[in-house]
N, C-alpha and C positions, 0 to 999 in steps of 0.2 A: 251862668245865669245869676243875675243879681238878686239880692233878697227881696226887693220891691217887685221885681218881675215874677219871682216865684210866688209871692203872696197873691198877686193879681191873677196868676194863671190857676192856682189852687182854688181861689174864690170863684172864678168864672167857671171852672170845671164842675165844681159843686153845684152851682146854680143850674147849669145845663142839665146835669144828671138828675137832680131833684125834680126838675120839670118833666124829664122823660119818665121818671118814676110814677108820675100821675097818670100816664097813659095806659099802662097795663102792668099788672104784677109781674115782677122779674122772676117769679118762681119758675116760669116757663122759658126763661132766657138765661144765658150764661152771664156771669159778671163781665164788666167792661174789659176789653183786651188792651192791656198796657203796651203791647207791642206796636199798637197803633197810636194811642193817645199820648204816650210818653215821648219826649224827645230822645234821640239817640244819645249815648254817652259821648263825651268829648273825643275827638279824633286824636290819634297819636301825633305829637308834636304841636298841637294846637295850644293857644293861650289858655284855654279852659283846662287842658290836661296839665300844663305847666303849673297852673294855680293849684290843681289837685295835688300835685307832687310837692309843692311847697308846704301845703297844709299837713300832708302826711309827715314830712320831715319835722315840721315845727311841733307837732303834737307828740313826737316820740320823747320830748322833755317831760311829759306828764307821767312817765313811768314811776310808780311808787308813791304818788301823790294821793290826797283824798279823791281828786277827780278820777284818777285811774281806778281806785277802789270802786267808785260809783259805776264806772263803765263795766267793770267786772260784774257787779251786781246786775246791771241792766242787760247783761248777756243772756240771763235766764228768762226764757219765754214761757215757763209754766204759768197757766192761767191764775192759779192761786197766788203765785209770786207777783205777777203783774198787778193783781188787785191791790196787794199790800204796798206796792211801789207808788201807788197814787194817794196814799194816805195823807201826806203833807199837803198835797194840792187839793184834796177834798176838804181838808180842815178837820177831819176826825179820823180815828183809826178804822181802817177798812180790814175787817177780820173775815177772811174767806169762809171760815167755819160758819159764820152767821149770814153768809151771802151766797148760798148755793146756786140760786137762779142766775146771779150775775156771773159767777164762775162758769157755769154751764154755757151761758151765752157767749162769753169771751172764748171759751174752748171751741164751740162750734164755729164761730167766725174765723178762728185761726185755721181750722180744718178746711173751711170753705174757700178761703183765699189762697191756701198753700199751692194748689195746682196752677193758678194764674201766675203767682210769683215764680214758681219753677219754670214755667214755659218762657216767661220774660227773661229770666237769667240765661236760659239755654239759647234764646234767640240772639242775644248780644254777645254772650261768651266773653265778657270782660273779666280779666284777671284781677285778683284782689291786690292791694298795694304792696303787701309783704312778700308776695310770691317772687322767688328768685333771689331774696336777700335774707339777711340775718336780723332785721329790725324786730324789736319786741312787740308782741301783741298781748292783749290782756286775758286771753282765754287759752286753756290747755289743748284745745282741739285743732292745733295747727295743721296737722296732716289731713284731717277731714276738710277743713276749710280750703286748703290748697286745691282740692278736687272739685270745689263748687265755685260758682261765678259771683260776681260783685254787683252787677247792675240789673235792676234797682235793689236797694237794700231791703231784704225781707223783714228784718228786725224793725226797721224804721217804718215800713208799710204797716205792719201789724201794730206797732206802738202808737203810730198816729191815728190809726183806725180806732184802737182802744181809747185813746184820749178823746177823740171826737165823740165816741159813744158815751163816755162818762160825762163829757161836757154837756151832752144833751140830757143826761139823766140828772145832772146836778147843775142846772143853768146858773145859779148864783155863784158857783165856783168855776165857771167855764174859763176864765182867764188864767188862773193858776194851773188848771188841769191841762190846758193846751200848752202852757209854758212847760210843764213837766213832760209832755209829749215831745216837745222840741228837744229838751235835754236828752231824753231817751234816744232820739235819733242821733244827736251829736255824740253820744257815748260810742257809737260805732266808729266814728272818726278817731276819737281819743284812743279807742281800743286797737286801732290800727288795721281793722279787718275790712274797712270800706273807704273808698275815696269820698271827698266831700260831695261830688256830684251824684254819687250813688244814693247818698242820704237825701239830698234835695229831690231826687226822683222819687224816693220812698215816701216823702211827705205828700207829693202830688198823687202818687198811686194810692196811698191810704185814703186820701180825700175822695178820690173817685170811687173806690170800692165802698166806702161808707155811704156815700150818696146813693149808690145803686142798691145797696142792701135795704134802704129805707122803702123801697118799692116792693119788698118781699113780705108776704103776709106773716110768715113765721117770725121774722125779725121784729115786725111791728108788735106782735103779740108778746114775744120774749122781752122787748124793751119795756113794755107796760108792766110786766111782772117784776122785772128788775128794778124799775122805778119805785114801785110800792115797797119792795124788799129794802132798798136803800134808805127810803124815808123812815121806815120803822127802825132800822139798824142805827140811823143817825140819832135817834132819841136816846139810845142806850150807850152809845160808843164813847170811848175815852179820847183823850187828846193824842195826836201822833207823837213820835219820838223827836224831841226837840233837836238833838244833835244831827239826826238824819235830815231834818228839815233845814237846818243851817247849811249842810253840805249841798243839798239840792239848790238852795237859794244861791249860793256862791257859784255853782256850776251854771245857773241860768244867767247870772250877771256877767259871767266870763265866757260868753258864747264863742265857740270855735268856727262858726260860720262866717 
């Protein structure tokens, strides 16, 4: 799937699901089923699979680089860690200790989407790129990851959803926040635990789930509370770490997609 096609698909999906959200509150309905709206992963031997394999081999050269270290950082899905990870994109230091409502919102979203992502992975049963080989990956939980499936990327799904959420809460920083969300997903390719097409599907998955959540009353209320909390924190917050911001900027300008 080309980058332009992916962006068009994600945008169209978001528009449709936001329109559907106005019909009835989704609190009485399950989140959208990615086994239906996501495309299947590339078939064995296809040009798309060959492209995935080339990208996996190419990114093994990142081992030990600052980009590799960023991928290791991005493997941590704890809500408080995720909040901090978007400090550079937000333009001010995001301290989880001062943002309890935002952290709680992100934690709940993660719990709500986990069953959907789990069933999607079980449906397609796609093996991760490192399985059966000795190539380096950026996380120590190799044995655990070998027992789980790759498509779509759950980290990317969650990361893109969180980026979309923060872009809504801080609209004047939407562009750098979404850029950081892209880098977060790309970290899974650099890490060696996902194929490129897993990550592309994760972006689409996160967009669809975020759009559907906007029709749920609890989410609307929690977003309003997090928005007020963020605005108050912004008045008191310091600047983000400059060295970290440089690393993230370099990663964004050297996309692996």
